[in-house]
C-alpha positions as CSV (number, residue, x, y, z in Angstrom):
1,M,-12.6,6.9,4.7
2,A,-9.1,7.4,6.2
3,S,-8.9,10.3,8.6
4,A,-5.2,11.3,7.8
5,S,-5.0,14.7,6.4
6,V,-3.3,15.2,3.1
7,S,-2.4,18.7,1.6
8,E,-4.5,19.9,-1.3
9,A,-1.2,20.3,-3.4
10,H,0.8,17.3,-4.4
11,P,1.1,15.1,-1.2
12,D,4.6,14.1,-0.3
13,A,5.7,10.6,0.6
14,E,5.0,10.9,4.3
15,E,1.5,12.2,3.7
16,I,0.8,9.4,1.3
17,L,2.3,6.9,3.7
18,A,0.0,8.3,6.5
19,L,-3.1,8.1,4.3
20,V,-2.2,4.5,3.2
21,N,-1.7,3.3,6.7
22,A,-4.9,5.0,8.1
23,Q,-6.9,3.6,5.2
24,L,-5.5,0.1,5.6
25,D,-6.4,0.3,9.3
26,D,-9.9,1.5,8.5
27,D,-10.5,-1.6,6.3
28,K,-9.1,-4.0,8.9
29,S,-6.0,-5.0,6.9
30,E,-4.0,-7.5,8.6
31,D,-0.1,-7.8,9.3
32,V,0.7,-4.3,7.9
33,V,4.5,-3.8,7.5
34,T,6.1,-0.6,6.2
35,I,9.6,-0.8,4.7
36,D,11.6,2.4,4.4
37,L,13.2,2.3,1.0
38,R,14.8,5.8,1.1
39,G,18.5,5.5,-0.1
40,K,18.1,1.9,-1.0
41,T,16.3,2.2,-4.5
42,S,14.8,4.9,-6.6
43,I,11.5,2.9,-7.2
44,A,9.8,4.6,-4.1
45,D,10.4,6.0,-0.7
46,Y,8.2,3.4,1.1
47,M,6.8,-0.1,0.6
48,V,3.8,-1.1,2.4
49,I,2.7,-4.8,2.6
50,A,-0.6,-5.9,4.1
51,S,-3.0,-8.8,4.0
52,G,-6.7,-9.3,3.5
53,R,-8.6,-12.3,4.7
54,S,-10.2,-13.3,1.2
55,Q,-10.1,-12.2,-2.4
56,R,-13.2,-10.0,-1.6
57,H,-11.5,-8.4,1.3
58,V,-8.2,-7.8,-0.7
59,G,-10.4,-6.3,-3.5
60,A,-12.3,-4.0,-1.0
61,I,-9.2,-2.9,0.6
62,A,-7.6,-2.1,-2.8
63,E,-10.7,-0.2,-4.1
64,H,-11.0,2.0,-1.0
65,L,-7.3,2.7,-1.0
66,I,-7.3,3.8,-4.7
67,E,-10.5,5.8,-4.1
68,A,-8.8,7.6,-1.1
69,L,-5.4,8.2,-3.0
70,K,-7.3,9.8,-5.8
71,A,-9.4,12.0,-3.6
72,A,-6.2,13.1,-1.8
73,G,-4.8,14.4,-5.0
74,V,-2.3,11.6,-5.7
75,K,-1.8,11.6,-9.4
76,N,-1.3,8.7,-11.8
77,V,-2.1,5.9,-9.3
78,R,-1.3,2.6,-11.1
79,V,-2.9,-0.7,-10.1
80,E,-2.0,-4.3,-11.0
81,G,-3.7,-7.5,-10.0
82,Q,-7.4,-6.7,-10.3
83,P,-9.8,-8.4,-10.8
84,A,-8.2,-11.6,-9.5
85,C,-7.4,-10.0,-6.0
86,D,-4.8,-12.6,-5.0
87,W,-2.2,-9.8,-4.9
88,V,-3.0,-6.3,-5.8
89,L,-0.1,-3.8,-6.3
90,I,-0.9,-0.2,-5.9
91,D,1.8,2.3,-7.2
92,A,1.2,5.7,-5.6
93,S,4.4,7.3,-6.8
94,D,6.6,7.5,-3.7
95,V,4.6,4.7,-1.9
96,I,4.2,1.3,-3.3
97,V,1.5,-1.0,-1.6
98,H,1.1,-4.7,-2.0
99,I,-2.1,-6.2,-0.7
100,F,-2.1,-10.0,-0.5
101,Q,-4.1,-13.1,0.5
102,P,-2.1,-14.6,3.3
103,E,-1.1,-17.7,1.4
104,V,0.1,-15.7,-1.7
105,R,2.0,-13.4,0.7
106,A,3.7,-16.3,2.4
107,F,4.7,-17.8,-1.1
108,Y,6.2,-14.7,-2.5
109,N,7.6,-13.4,0.9
110,I,8.6,-10.1,-0.5
111,E,9.5,-8.8,3.0
112,K,12.4,-11.0,3.0
113,M,13.6,-9.7,-0.3
114,W,13.7,-6.2,1.4
115,A,15.0,-7.5,4.7
116,G,18.2,-5.4,4.5
117,S,16.0,-2.2,4.5
118,P,14.8,-0.9,8.1
119,R,11.2,-1.1,8.8
120,A,9.6,2.2,9.5
């Protein structure tokens, strides 16, 4: 599991982001991009976009991340896109995570949609 420490209370956006990035790294996610949404939208503070090599890899990344978030005390984690695993969206309150297969990521190109927001 991820080695980032998260406080026992309700983790803040930066703690959740650190956990997400550590877990994505542990699971060998590819092309991880973090977009700082603070001051741009009220949906979240950060958006993280990552790729997996296959449906199985995307599914494993998503499952491990969901488990890590829940273990860290992140409440009401919502998930869309399972079991297809072409594109899994994980809403961890202040951090939204998109995990794509590369061809689906290229098709939707959501990084471009948020291009005006600085990357963290």
